[in-house]
N, C-alpha and C positions, 0 to 999 in steps of 0.2 A: 504493500500500500504506500502511495506517495503522500507525504505530509503536505497539507494545504497551507501554504505560506503566502504565495504571491500569484495573482491571476491578472493577465492583461486581456481585456475585452476589446475586440475590434468591431466597431458598430457603424453601420451606414447612417443611422439616425443620431441626433445630438442628445445630450443629457436633458436639455430643456424640452425635448419633443414629448408628445403624448405618451403616457405610461405603456411600455411594452415589456416583453419578457427580459430584454436587455437590462432594464432598470431594476426589475425584481431580482434578477440574478446578482447584479452588483450590490444591492442592499443586503441580500442574504449572505453574501460573502463577507461584506464589511461587518455584519453582526457576528460573524464567526471569527472576528479579529484577523481577517486575512487582508494583506496589502493588495488593493485593487487599483488598477489603472484602467480608465475608461477612455479609449481612443475613439473620438467621435468623428463623424462625417468621412468615413472611408468610402467614397462614392464609387458607384459601379457604372455610371453612365454620365454623359455630358448633357445637361438640360438643354431643351430647345430654346431658341431665341425668345419665343413667346413666354416660356416659363421664367427665363432670366429677367425679362422686363417686368413680369408679374412680381417677382421677388424684390426687385428694386423698388417698385411702387409700394409694396408692403412695408419695406424697411423705412421708407419716408413717412409712412403713416403710423409706425409703431410708437413714436414719441407722443402721439395724441390718443393712444388706446391703452387699455388696461394691460399691464405687464404681469404675467404669472411666473413667479419664481419657484424653483424646485430645490428642496433641501438637499445638500450634499453630505452624505454620511461621513463620519470622522475618518474612516480608513480609506476613503476614496479620493483618487486624484484624477482630474479630467484634463485631457489635452487633445488638440486637434490633429487630424491625420495630414501627412504630407504626400500620401500616395496619390497617384493619378489613376483615373479609371483604366483598367487593364485592356480596354477595347481600343484605346488610342494607339496609332502606329508609334513604335519605338518607346512606348511607355514601359515595356518590360525592362529595358536597360535602366531607365531612371528609377523604377520601383525597386529593382534589385539593389541599386546603390543606396537608396533610402533605407532599405532593410539592413544591408550589411554595416553601414556606418552609423546609423541612428537607432534603428529598432533592435537589431541583434544584441548590442550590449545591454539594453534594458531588459531583454528577455532571459537573462541568466537565471537558470533554475526556476523559471516561472511556468505556469500552465497557460498556454495560449488558447483563448476561447474566441473563435471568429464567427461572426454572423454574416460575413461577406465572402463572396466567391473569388476573392483576389488571392491567388496562390503565393504572391510575393510577401504577404505578411509573415510567412515562415521561410522565405528564401526561394520560393518557386522551384524550378528544376535544379538549381545550384545552391543548396543550403550549406554552403561552405562554412565550417566552424560554427554551425548553429549552436546556441547555448541554452535553448529552452528545454524544459523537462518533458511535457506532454502537449500535443497540439490537438485541439477539438474543433471540428467544423460543424456548426449548428445550421442545418438547412431549414430556414424559416420561410423561404420562398421556393416555389417550384421553378428553379432556375432553368430547367429544360423548356419551360413554357413562358419564360419571362417576356413581357409584352414588347420590350425594346431590345434591339440587337440580338435577336434570338439565337442565331448560329454561333455568335461569339460567346454568349453566356453558356450555351450547351457545352462548348469546348472547354471553357473554364471550370465548370462544375465537374465535368468528367475528369479533369486534371486534379482538382481539389480532393475528390473522394479517394484518390490514390495516394496523395501526398500526406494527408493528415492522419494522425494516429487513431483518433476516435471520431466516429460520425454520429451526430444526433439529428433527429428530425421531429417536427411537430405533426407530421402527416402519416397516417397508416398507409396511404397510397404510395407516397414517396418511399416509405420503408420497404414496401414490396418491390419497388423498382431497384432499390439498392441491393436487396437480397438476390435479385436476378443477376446482379453484377458481382455476386459472391462477397458482398460486404454486409456485415452484421451490425446494423445501427441500433441505437437506443431511441425508442419512441418516447418523446416527452411532449405531450399535448399542452396547450396553454393552461394556466391555472387561474385562480381567483383568490382575492383576499376575503377574509371573513366579514369585513366591513361592508361588502356588497350584498350580503344575504338579506333577502326579503325587504328591500327598501322601496319598491315601486308602489305607486298609488293603488288602492284597492277599488277605486271608482270604476263603474262599468261604462262611463262615458268615454269614448275613444279619444285618447290624448297621446299622439305619437311624438317621439323624440329620436334624434340621431346624435350619438356622441362619438367623436373620433376624428379621422382625417378624411375629408371628402375631396376627391380629386377626379381627374379626367377619365380614369378607368373604373370609376364607381358606377353603380346602376342609378344614374341620375333620373331615368324615367320613373323609377319606383318612387323617388323622393318627390318628383313633380306630380305624379298621380295622387300620392298620399296627401300632399299639401293642397291639391285642388278640392279635396273632399273633407279634410280635417285640418284643424289648427296645428301645424307641425313646426317643431322647434329644432334648430341645429346647434350643437355645442361642440367646441373644439377648434379644428383647423379647417378652413374652406379655401381650397386652391383658387387663386385669382382667375384661372382659366375656366372655372365652372360656376363662378359666383352668379352668373346670369341664367344658369340652367337648372335652378332648383325650384322654379315655379313660385308659389306663394309662401314657401317655407321661410320662417323668420330666424335669422342668425343671431344668437345671443352672445357669441364670443367664446373666449377661452376661460377655463376654470381650473383652479388648483384641485388636487385630488379630493380634499375634504369638501370643497365647494361643489364639485361635480356630483358627489354622492348625495349631498343635500338637495341639489337641484333635480336629480333623477326621481326623487320622491314625489314630484308633481305629475308624473306621467305613468301610463299603464301599458304603453306599447313602445318597443324599441325596434328601430329599423337597422337592418344589416344590409346595406345596399352594395353588395358585391356583384360583379358582373356575372352574366350567365354563360360565360365561355369555359374552356377547358381549365384555365388558371384556377378558377374557384373550386373545381372538383377535387383539388388536392390540398388546398391551403387550410390552415387551422388558425383563424384570426384570434388575436389576444382578447378581443372584445366578446368572443363567443360565450365563454363561461361567465363573464361578467354580466352579459345581457340576460342569460338564464338565471343567474343568481338573484337578480333584482326581483324576480317574481312576475315581471311584466310579460305580456305576449310578445314573442320575438317573431318578426316578419322579415322575409327575404325573398328575392327572386332567384337566388343562386342555388345550385344543387350541391349541398355540402353534406350529403347523406353518409359520407365516410366518417363524419364526426359522431361520437357517441351522444345519444339523446336527441339528435336532429329530427328523426322521424317521429319521436314521441312528443316533443315539446315545441317544435318550430312550425309556424304557419307559412308555407311556401306559396308564392303567387307567381303568375306570369305577368311581369310588369309591362310587357308589350301589348297585352290584351286590354280592350276597352272595359272588360268586366273583371279586371285584375283583382279588385278589392271586394268583389261579391263574397259574402259570407264572413266579412270581418267582424261584424257585431256578434254573430253566433260564435265565432272563434274566441272572442273576448269572454263571452259567458262560459264557454266550455273550459277555457284556460283558468278562469277563477276557481273552478272546482278542482282543477289539477295543479293549482299553484303550489301548494305545500310539497307535492311530490317533485315538482320542478326545482324548487329551492333546495330540497334535500338532496336531489341528484347533483346539483351544482356544488353543494357543500362537500361532496366526495372528491372534489378536484381542487383542493387548496394548494397554493404555491409551495408551502413548507414540505409537503409530502413529495411534490414533484422534484424538488432539489435534493431531498434525501435519497431518492431513487437514482437521480442523475449521478451523484457523486459515488454511489455504490458501483454504478456501471463504470465510472472513470477510475475506479480503484483508488480513490482519494479519501483520506481520513482527516 
């Protein structure tokens, strides 16, 4: 067993981003008195010109909007990545130099935990004088079906699963694919904190909410149809490129973790607007168990039947149909009867147990 002393987490998202498994993992490790480095914004693609202009406009407006700060645990250090997206020509040479001279010395005796499919975080094909202890690749995206630069990302993920010592995934479907490649992964589905249990409104009047990150590859049609019939609220991050595509839904902004849980108590329906393509048939969103835990009716157009509890507790609609929301009131009534079973089911999937099982698989104490 390896003694858990230092972990470096390579993350595409920033520490200030909405709560994901990256943040829960970092907090769990810091509570174990482990030295944790959170390397943020290890980007996998170059944003489009439209996205870059949207981000610039957002930055200009930030000074006049509410700023949500996130507490940094005592044992946690945050720093920004210098790696380039590995899909850029000649980026491999640059990324290897960054690893060898800057990252490699930091990695001495550390466990490397990567959420990104950049093989250069551990030296790529030439890990000369690598100093880390164990490397872990956590596949939280279906990189084989990633919406951008698909062929490049397929090649990268195929390389990563061979280079890293341990493979973790949040998707049973991805786990099956890995097994077909003679790789034995650890399946770690998303978890939920106990503070989310049974917080939704018990009203039978339909009151929908979305919380999370709404962007161009979301099921915007579901949001638009829901907002056309019911007073729908959006919490979290709304990409500039989709702000005009959400119909009559009202955006309330960002919330801290405690504020978000308090706000959710005003609603009895949670939207999971994931697209209806192949990408959603393998993913395991962090919000899934949180949404179930609230006790609210969970509504989506995506086929995520690979997730436990999906067929028992989720109301799936065809958001492209004019009659997509038929039966919604009846679903609310049926769900109110099934609410305690739904909450109890979500309570079986707490983060603490997830991480205990993870580190047993990693042979870490």
